[in-house]
N, C-alpha and C positions, 0 to 999 in steps of 0.2 A: 796497723792502720796508718794511712797516709794523711798528713796535714801540711800541704805545700805552704812554705813560708812567704811566697810571693802573692798569695791570695788574701782577701779580706773575707770575713765570715759574719753571718747573722746569728742571732740567738735562735732563729727558726730553722737553721741548718742549710741555708743557701750559701754559696760562695760567689765571689765576683773577682774576675781578673780584669785589671784596668790597663788599657793601652791608649794613651791620649785621652780623648773624650768618650771612647767606647768601652763599655763594660760587658764582659761575657759572663753570663750567669748560669749556674747549675745547682744541683744539690750535692751535699758532701758525701764522702764515702760512709761516714757514720750514719747519715740519714738513709741512704739506700740500703744499708745493712739492716737497719731497724724496720724498714718497710718490707723487705723481702723481695721476691722476684717482681720486677716492674713489668707490667703488661700493657700499659697505655699511658701516653702523655697527651694532655690537652692544653694547648696554649691559647689564650684568648687573643686572637689576632685582630679582633674588631676594636680592641682598646689599645691604641698606639701610645697615647700619653698616659704615664703612670706616675703615682706618687709613692714615696717610701712606705712600705707596708701594704700596698695594694696587692690583691691576689692577681697574678698574671696567668694563672692556669692551675691545672691539677695534675698530680702524678698518681696513677692507680697501680696498686700492687695486689698480689694475691691476698694479702692480709687486710688492706685498707686503702682509702683514698685520702690524699693530703693536698692542701693548697700549696702553691709555690708563690712566694712573696717577693716583691721588688725590694732589693736592698737599698735602692736609691731612686730618686725621681729622675724622669727622663722620657725619651721617646723610644719605643721598641723599633729597632731598625733591622732586625734579623731574627729568624726562628730556625732552629735546627730541624729541617724537614726530614732528615735521615731517621729521626726518632719515630716518625709515623709508622714506618715498616719494621723498625728494629728498636723498640723501646728498651729492650734488655741491655742495650749498650750502656745505659745509666748504671747498671750493676757492675759491668765489667770494666768500664773506663769513665767513672764519674767526673774526673777532672780534665778529660780530653775529649774524645768523640761524644761523650754523654752531655756536653753543654746543651743548654735549652734555648736561651734567648740572648740576643745582643741588644744593648740599650745605649742610646746617646745620652750621656749623663748631663743633666741640666744644672745641678748644683753640686760641684765637687766637694764642698765643705761637708756635705752629708756623709761622705765616706769616712770622716774622722770618728764617727760614732760606731763604726763596725769593729769587729774583733780581729786581732792578729791571730796567727796560728797558736801561740802559747795560751792566749786568753780563751780561744775556742776549745783547746784541749782541756783546760781547767773547767770550762762550762760543762763538758760532757763526762768529766771525771776520768780522763785518760792521762 
């Protein structure tokens, strides 16, 4: 299982890659494995300003539907439209083409409460 060290993680199994003021968000390899085959992604594009912990959408798999949570506060500035036609990319490439949302981070200090890869591995028992 892959746990990229350059990412930050939430206890709800989202990851964020930070480049300047923009964070790219997706779900972890562990999360997509637990969900099973992803069949639909629904990002709430009507809500552009989000706070840490807000639901920014849902991920639907054969087994279940789960919320996707914002790992930090900010403004949604991009959505991966590729996932509308090929949501299964989340299963095959969760840290690459399977990204879901880009957010302009409003309070970078919130990122300090996120997990690094070692802490995330410990959280899930790997």
